[in-house]
Structures are given as C-alpha cells and as structure tokens.
N, C-alpha and C positions, 0 to 999 in steps of 0.2 A: 362209122368206121374209125374215127379219131378216138373216139372213146375206147373202143377194143383195142388198138393199137397202144395206147397208154398203159392199159390195164397190163397187157402182155409185157411191156417194156421194166415194170414196176415189180413183174412177178420174178423176171430174169434178174434183176438186180438182186433181189432178196436171197435168190436161189444161190448166187455167185458168193454171197457174205458168208452163206453157212459152211463153206469151205476153207474160210481163213483160219489160219492155227489160232489157239487162245492165247490172248496176252493178260499175264497175271494181274497188272495194275490196273487193267481196264474192267476187271470182272469185279462185281459187287459181292461183299461177303453178305450171306444169308444168315441170318441168326438161327442158331440150332441146328446147323446143317451139319450132317454126321460126317465123322471122320475128322473134323476140326476140334483139336483140344480146347476146352475153355481156358481162358485167361486166368492164371494163378494170382490170387490177392495176398500180397504180405501185410499181414495186420501189424500196425504199429500206433504206438500212444505216446503222448507228450506228458512229462511229469506231471503230476495234480498239482495246480496252483491252489494257495490258498484264499479263497473267496473270504474277504472279512464281512464279519457280520454287523451290520450296520446298528443293530439294537444293543451292541455290548459296549457297555462303559469302559472308557480308556483307566486302567489302574496301573500302578507302579508295579514293577516285577518283585517278588517277594526276595529279601535280604537272606543271606546266610546267617542263621541262628545258633551261636555256639552251643555247643553240648552242655548239658546239665551240669557237668563235672568242670566246666570252666567259668569262671565269674564274669559277668560282664563289666567291664572296666568303662566307667564315664568319666568325663573331664568334670569334675566339681570344682568349682572356685575354692582357693584356701582362704579361709576366714581370716580377716585382718584382727589382730589381737591389740588392745590398747592396754595401756601401763595402768592399774588400779592404785588409785590414791587411796593409802591407809587414812582412815578417819582418826583424828585426834581425840584424845580421852576427854570426858568432861571434867574440867579442873577441880582440884580440889580446894575446899573452902581456906581462905588465908587466917591466919593465926589473927583472933580479934584483936591483939594489941594492936595490929597495924591499922585497924580502923578506930582506935579512940578519938571520940568527939573533940574536935579542937577548931581554932579559928582557921579559916581558909587563907594562910598568908602566901601560898605560891600562886601568883598570878599568871605565871608561865613555865611550862617546862619543854625543852626542845632537846632534841639526840640528833648526831651526825648521821647515824644509819639504823636501819631496821635489820639489819643482816650481817651477823659476825661468822667468819669461817675458821676452821683450823684444819691443819694438812699442808703437805706441800704441792701438790697437784692442782691447785686452782687458785685464782685471784680472788681477792675481798678483802673487807676490812678486818683488821686484827686489833682493833680498837674502838671504843665507841665514847664520843665526846657530849657531855650534858652540860647545858646553858639553863639556868632558872633564874626568873624574877622573881623576887620575894618582898614583899612589904614589909617596910622597915618599921619595927616595933622595938619597944625598950625591951632590953634584956636579950635580944637577939644576939647570939654570938656565933652559933655553928649551923650550918647546913650539911648534914652528912648523907652518903648514898648506902642503902642496903639492898642486898639481892641474893637471888638463888636460882638454881637451874632446875626445871622442871621438865621431864621428858615427855614428848609429844605424843607418845603411844603408850604410855603404861603410867601407873603412880609413882614410879621411882621420881625422886629429887634430893636434891642437896638441903641442908639447914641455912636458914637466913643468916647472912653474915656481912661482913663489910665494915660499914661505919666510916667509909673514906670521908675525909673533911674536904669540901669545895673551898677554892681560893675565891674572892670577892674584889669587887673593885669600888667598896664603901659608899657605892650608890644603889645596892640593893639587886646587883646582878652577879651570880655566882656561875664558878666554871669548875668542871673535874673531867678528867680523861682517864676512862677505865681500860687498862690494857688487858690483852687475853690472858697474859700468865698471872693475872691478879685473880682470875676466876679460878676458884679450887675447883678440882675434880672434872674440868672440862672435857677431859679426855675419855671420861667414862660414858660420854653422851654423844650420839652420833648426829641428833635432831633433837633440840631441846628449846624450850622459851627460857629466855632470859628475863625472869621478873625483877623489878625492882621499885622502888619506893623512896623518895627524898624525905628528910626529917629535919625540922628547924628546932632547934633547942639553945638553951641558956649555957653558960659557963659550967653550970653543974649538973647540966645533961637532962635538965628539965624539958621535956616535950612541949613546944609552944605549937606546933602544928605540922601536919603530914600531907603529903600529896597523895592521890589516888594511886593504889598499887597498879603498875601496867603489868598485865598478867600474860598476854598474848600478842604482843607488838613489836618484839625484838626477837630474833632466832639466833642460835648459834648453832651451826651445822658442821658436820665434816665434810671433806671435799668430794669423796665418793658418792655423798647422796648427791651433791648438786651435779657431778659429772660420772655417772655410774659407767 
C-alpha cells in the first residue's frame, strides 16, 4: 500500500509542473531547432605578418645608383707634388793651359764660403775670401786668382779672367777677397758655378805652379732661386 501511495504522489507532482508557464532562461536551446535563426558570423582577419625566412642570408639594402648620365664622383686624394731638381750639365773640359804640369806649390787653399748670392731679397755672402799656403821657392813673386762663371744647366759660361794679385805676409801665406762687383756679367746668371784657380808666378809672369781648378765647389745664385 505504501508503494502505491508513493507512486500516486509522484504522478500528481509531475502533472502539476506541466501546467506552469514556460520560463525563457530555464529553457535549453536545442541545436537546429526550427524557427531559431542561426547566428551570423562576421569574418575578419588581421594584417598579414612577415614571417622571416630563416634560410635567407642578411644582405645590405641596395643603394641608389645614379643614372648613366651622371658620373659617379669619388673622393680621390690629391697627389702631392714635389719640386723637380734640374740636373746639372756635364762640365766642359777646362782649357789645357790650366793643367800645365808644374810643381805642386800650393800646400793649402781655403775659402770663406761656398755660396755667393746676388739680388736684394735674400741674405748671403757678397764676397769670398781666399787664403793660400804656398811653398816658398826662389823667384816666387806673385800669386794670382783666375776665375769664370759656368751656368749649371747649360753650356753658357764667361771667359777666364781676373789675374787679381794676392797679398802675403812674407811667410808663405797669401790672402785675397773677391767682391761680387768684380765678377763680370754675374747678373746674366741665375745659378752658376764660380770656377777658379790660383797661379804662382815670377816677376816676369812665368808660371811656377797652379792649384787644382775648382769647378763645382762655389755657387753664385740669384735670390729668387733660393727664395722662390
């Protein structure tokens, strides 16, 4: 009897629930239920991203190449130029008379400078002083100076001249100072050798001995060559 009474109670409760109004939020949506519109899906997409290729080598971006009509200018270092020194000529042979065999009477010949200058724009020697030690021999009376100018870069030269007489101290030492103004035609030479020779002679000008000719030991130069 108790089981039958319990069954009747459950049936009556279920019958009462079927009469309740339907509540929306308690209802379970059934997929594909007719009458319910399907939800619309709005398609969207993100901007494509660049996926790096791990097998591509990194290279520099190409530079802008100028058109063929525009030359490419590169920074080329300016070459440094050095002054070219003109070679001097081969000196001409000296007149054989200056090499006449004779006793070597000149023991020593010295000079005060190796560089004479002319012009008003530089400092320098305008004279040259010669000192000679001569072996004392019988009949020796004079020691004289002979010289000429020889251009360093051509065959142009003056004639041998001079014949200036040295002073002496009566002990075999002779002195003479040659001034620039005594050298003939020096203004015609910008850069020349002053070639010279000393000659020992008797009172009648008979040569007793000669010094070795100095051919390229003393220069006579214009100031603009030394200070261009």
